[in-house]
N, C-alpha and C positions, 0 to 999 in steps of 0.2 A: 578226290582231288589228286591230280598227278603230282609226283614228287621227284625232282631230278636228284640223282645221287652219284653222279660220275666222279666228283672230287674224292669222296671217301672210298669209292670202289677201287680207284687206282691204287691206293695204299693197301686196301684189304685184300684185293684179288690174289696177291702173291704172298700172303702172310705165311702159308704153310706149303711145303713142298709135297706132302703126301696127304691123302684124304683122311678125314676123321668124320665118320658118319653117325647118324642117329641109330638107336638100338633097333628100330624096325621102321619099315616104310610107312609113312603117314602123310597126311596133308595138313596144310595150314592156310587159314584165311587171313589175308593182310588187312591192316588198318592204315589210316592215312599217314601215319608217321613211319611206317616200315620201309626198310631198305634191305637189299640182299645181305649186307653186312650184319644188320641187327638180327635178321632171321638166322643167319649162320651161327651167330653167337648164342642165340636162344637155344638152338638144337645141337650145338657143338659139332657143326659140320664145316667142311671147307667151302668157302664161297664160290670157288670155281666149279666144284662138283654140284653145288646147289643150282648154279646157273645152267650147267649142262643138263640137269634134270628138268629144267623149265625153259626149253629153247624158244617158246613163243612169248615169254614174259621178258621184255626188254628192261634193262637196268634204269634207263631214262624215262620209262613209262610205267612205273609201279604206282598203283592207286588202291584205295580201299575196296575190299571185296574180292580180290583175286585169289584163286586157289593155287597154292604153291605145293609142289611135290617135294617131300623131304626124303632123300635117299637113305638106305639102310646101312648099318655099320658092318664092314667085313670082319670076319673072325680074326684076321691078321693084325687088326689095329685096335686091340682091346687093352693096351697098356694104361695103367692108372696115371693120374696127373703126378702122383708122388714119384713114380718111376721115371717119368719124363723129366721132372724137375731135378731129381738126383743126377740123371745123366748129363743134363745141361750144366749143372753146378760142378760136377766132376770135371767136365771139359774146361770150364772156366778156371778151375783151380790149377790146371796144368800150366796156366799162364802167370801164376803168382811170381812176382819179381820181374816180370817183363817190363822194360822201361816205358814210361809214358812219353809219347811224342804227339803233339797236336796233328791230327790228320792221319795218324798211324793206323794201319790195318793189316800188319804182318805179324802173325803169331810168332812168339819167341824172339822177336826182333824189336818191334815198336808198335804200341797200340795206344789209341786214345779211348775215351769212355765208350763212345758208340761203336768204334771199331772192335773193341773187346766184346761188347754185348752181341754185336753182329756175328762175330766168330763163334761164340759159345752157343747161340741159338741156331745159326745156320748150319752148324755141324750136325744138327739133329732134325733137319728137314724143314726148317723155317726159312723165310726169305726176307730178312730185315734189311732196311737201308742203313747206310752209314751216316746217320743223323739222329741225334737225341730228340730233336724237335719233331721229326717225322715219325719216329718210333712212338712218341707220346700220343700220337693220333690213332694208334692201333689198340686193339684189345678192349677190355672192360675196366672201367674205373673201380678202384678198390680203396676203401677207407683204411685209416691207420690201424684200427682195431680188428680189421679183417685180413691183414697181410699174412701171407704164407710163403714158404720157400718157393723160389722160382719167379715170384712177382717182380716186376721192374719198378724201381723207385727213381724219381726224377727230381732234380733241382732246377731252379730258375734264377736268372740274374747273376750267375757266377762270373761271367765275363762279358755277357751281352744280355739284352732284354729278352724275356721269354725263356722257354725250356732250353737248358744249355748243358745238362749233365744227366747221365743215366747209369744205374748200377743194378745188380741182381740181389734181391733180398734173400738172405739165407735162413731167416728165423732168428729168434732170440736177440732181436735188435741189431743184427749183424748184416752188413752189406759188402758184397764182393764187387770191386770196382777198379777201373784204371784211373788212378788219382793223378790229377795234374801236379800234385806235390811230389811225385816221384815214380810210381810204378803200379802194377796190378797188386792189390792188397785187400785185406779184410778190415773193415772199419766199423766202429759203433755208429749207429745212425741217430736215433732220437736221444736227446740229452746233450748232444754236441751243439754248442751255440751257433756255429756256422751252418750246420745242416738244418737246425731248427729254423733259422732265419731264411734259408733259401729253399726249404722243402716245397715242392710243387704238388706232388701227389704220386699215385701208383697206378699201374695198369697190369692186368692179368692176361697173358697170352697162352698159358698152359692150362688145358682143360682135360 
């Protein structure tokens, strides 16, 4: 059965600025639910590089039984997820105290929640949009008990319906965020009545 996937592909296609490949060249046989994005997440590869490796397989015409080539990982891109998370968090912490301004996307001057996350991640080769709602459509869902440093945590219904806030999870129930109550800061997450009431979920972009 053919499966159109253009909507999710638009967001997924530019998630990473650099390639992240599988450990060795291999092939994968698709099922009816597969998309390039799902396969890229499964093998920890960049969706653009996956598509380049399969020029005859169109994103809008993927169906069960296709053979997909999974490209190999170059030696230059072997950094662990911990190293990547630490680097992104370190960049984010340089903005501690930067004032919150709705729509802000200027480091050291003014940032809102998604502008802050966009800056921290995009400084390390990602290409996130300036929108908590759009960012929430990226990555892999993570349950509360599986959260690790570098995961993105989201709130909903804070000032409008749907996903409306995003922060970076630090571990130990701590979140690095541009808070509408003042500035970029570190906050406790679970156990805070406001965050408990508005918690939407978490996504993992760092692999």
